N, C-alpha and C positions, 0 to 999 in steps of 0.2 A: 422578491428577487432570489436567485439561486444562492446557495451557501458559497459556492465557488464559481466564478465565471471568467473564462479566458476570452478576451475580445480581440480577435485579429492579432494575437501576441506572437512576436518573433524575437529571437534572442541569439546573439553571437558573442562568445567569449573573446576577450581581448587576446590577440595572437592566433586565434583559430582561423582556419582557411574557409570554413563554411558555417552556415547557421546551425545552431543546435536545435532550435525550434523555428518552424516556418508557418506563420499565419495560423496559429492554433485557435480554434473556436470550440469551446467545451464548457458545459455547465454541469455542476454536480449539486444535487439537491440534498436536503437534510435527510439523514437516515439511509442513504444509499451505500452499497458495498460495490465499489468500482475497482475492477482489476485492470491495471495497465500492463500490457505486454508487447513484445516486439523484439527484433534482433538486437544484439549488443551494439551500443553506439547510436541508437535511434532517437535518443532524446528523453528517455523515461526519467532518468535521474534529474535532469534539468527541469522537467515539468514538476517533479516533486518539490524541488528547491524553490520553484516559482510560487508554489502554493503557500509556503510559510515565509516568503519574503527574502530568503537567502539570495535568490535571484530577483532583483538586481542589487539588493542592498549590501550583500557581502561579496558575492561573486560578480565582479565588475565586467561590463561588456557593453555591446551595442544593443539597443532595445527599441522595439516598435510595438504599438498596441498596449493593452492593459490587462492586468489580472485583478479581479475584485474578490476579496475574501470577507465574507460577512458584510458585504457592501462597502468595504474599505479598499481603496486603491493601494496596492503594494508599493507603488512608486512614491506614495505620499506619506507613508508611515514607516517607522523603524521596525526591525526584525522583532524586537522585544514586544511590540504591540500585538504581534500575531502568535506569540508563544502560547498564550492561553486560548487561542482559537484553533490553530493548526499545529499539532505536535508531530514532529518528524523523527522517525526511528531510522537510523542509518543502516546501510548494508553491513558495515563493519562496526559492531558495538563498541570496540575499544576506542573509537574516535570520539565517543561522547561520554565515556565514564571518567570522572575526574576526581572523585573523593576516595577516602580510605576504607569505607565499608558500605554495604548495601543500604543500610538504614539512612546514612548520611547522603548517599547518592540520590535516594528518592526524595529526601527533604530539600536538596540543594536548589532545585528550580523554583519551587514556591517560596522558599525563604528569600531568594534573590528578587522575587517579584513583590516582596513586602506582604505576603499573606500572613494573617494572624497566626502566632505560634500554636494556639489550640487547634486551629483548622489544619495547620501543617501536620500536627501529630495525628489528627483524625485521618487525613489522607494517607499518611505513611502506613498506618495500621490496616486500613481498608485495602490498600493495594498489595501489601505483603500477604494478606489473606487471599485476595483474589488470584494472585499469580503464584501462590504456594511457595513463598520465599522465606518462611520463618527459619528454616534450617540454614539459610545463607545470610541472615540479618547482620551478623558481625564479621562477615568474611570480606576480604579485599577482592574487588571485582576482577583483578588480574590473576587471582588464584582459582578462578572458576572455569568451567568448560565453556565452549562456544555457545551452547544452548542456554546455559545459565546466564551468561553475559547478555545474551539477546533479551532474555526475560527481564533482567535488571534494567537494561536500556529502555525497554518498553515501560517498565514500572516508573522510571524517572520521567518519561514523557507523559504518562497518564497522571502523574502527580500534579501536573500543570492544569489538569481538568479541561483538556481541549475539547472543542466541539467536533473536530476532525482528527482522526488518526491517519497520518501519512506514513506508510511503511515501505521503504525502498529495498526490495529484495531481502527481507529479513531472514530468509531460510537458505540463502545461497551458499553459506559456509557450514551448514548444519547437516548432520546425519538424518536419515528419514524419520526416525522416531522423534528427535528434537524438533524437526521441521513441522511435523504433525501437531506437536504440542503448541508451538507458537501460533500456527494457523487456527487451531481450536480456540485459543484465547482470543484471537482477533475476531473470529466468528461470533463468539459469546458477547464480546463488546458491542458488535453491530446489532445483535439481537436485543441488546439492552438499550438501543437507541443511538449509539455513536455512529457517525458517518465515517466510513473507511475508504481510503484510497490506497490500494496495495499494488506495488510492482512485483510481479511474480512470473517465473517461467514454468513452475510445476503446476500446470493447469489441471492435471488430474486431481490435485488436492483442493483446488479452490473454485473450480468452475461451478459446482453445484450450489455453493454458498453465495456466489456473487449475484448482484442484480444486473450488472452491466460488465461488458468487456470492451476496453478501448485498445485498439490495435494500432501501433505506431511503426513507421518506417521512414528513415532518413529525415527525421525532424518533423514529420507530418502525421496527423491522424488519418489513417486509411480505412478504418472501420470502427463503428461504434454502435453497439446494440446489446440485446440480451445475449447470454452465453451461447444459447443454441443458434441464434442468428449469425453470430460472428464466427464461432468455431467450426461451423459446418461449411463456411465459405472457402472457395478455392484460394483466396488471397493468403490465407494462413500458410498453406503449402508453398505458394509462390515466393514468399519472403522468408521461409525457413522457420516458422513458428510451430512447435510441436503441439498438437491437439491431444485431448484425452484419448486413450486407446479405444474406449467404447464408441466415441464419436467417429474415430477412424474406421472402425469395423462397420458402423452404420453407413458411412460413405461408400465403402467397398461393396456392401450388400446392395445398396441403392443403385450403384453402377451396373450391377448384374441383374437388376430388375426385381430384386427382393425388397419389398417395402416394409418398414417398421412404422408403427403407429405414431411415433414421436422420435425426436432426436435424443438419444441417451448421452449423459455426461459422465456416468460412472458405470463400473462393471455391474453393480447391483441393478441399476436401471435397465441395462442391456439384458441381463439374465431374466428380469421380470417380464420384459417385452416378449422374449422368446418363449418363456414359460406360459405366458397367456395366449400364445399361438397367434400373435398378430403379424407374423411374417407372411 
């Protein structure tokens, strides 16, 4: 069975006028790097919250269908049960930083799950090294930059040793350099075997690394496939999703009858196709 499975899942927040998610059917397998994208308000954040059980266990509302995570129905288990399976990194890291320094922040989650102190210490040191946080070890999270806070929030999530990293627009408030650093870390984790579900608008930065792109609009999944399959489709333009510049140039050349050998996702890929004389 898939690591994550949405089975005809619909959800409406209490007090809302419309459904946040409408009959979602989606499976995510172990080791995938799935990018979720779409216009603001299309249901991306709700979908993320449904993967780790915050919807419907914390955010109350009307629900139909089911979400299974590691073959467990999120309607039948508490949020804490999924903490070590699906770790969620929020868009605003300040919302999940709760302790007085970085070291304690990283240890907080596993300690509360009753992990052996020796194992907690091992995880803290491993993650501080992985995310290059040694210089921030004793610093208060709210004294750090946005990029540093986001890395600490990710570190605290990874300390739970989750099977799936769910990151909800982790670069939205960051400068380009900090955004690239966060996305580089996420890509590295995926290459080491971690399943990644990433909500992201900066498709130029993530399309090449992703195994799939899921496009959402008005609470529904409207496209699901490889990055080249989805990002070259006209529906992206129709609903206002910005595609990588290289892919946009490909589409313009294609419309003029100039054929490239494949769909480029980056400037490097586009330049190589042109250099090889495949136009």
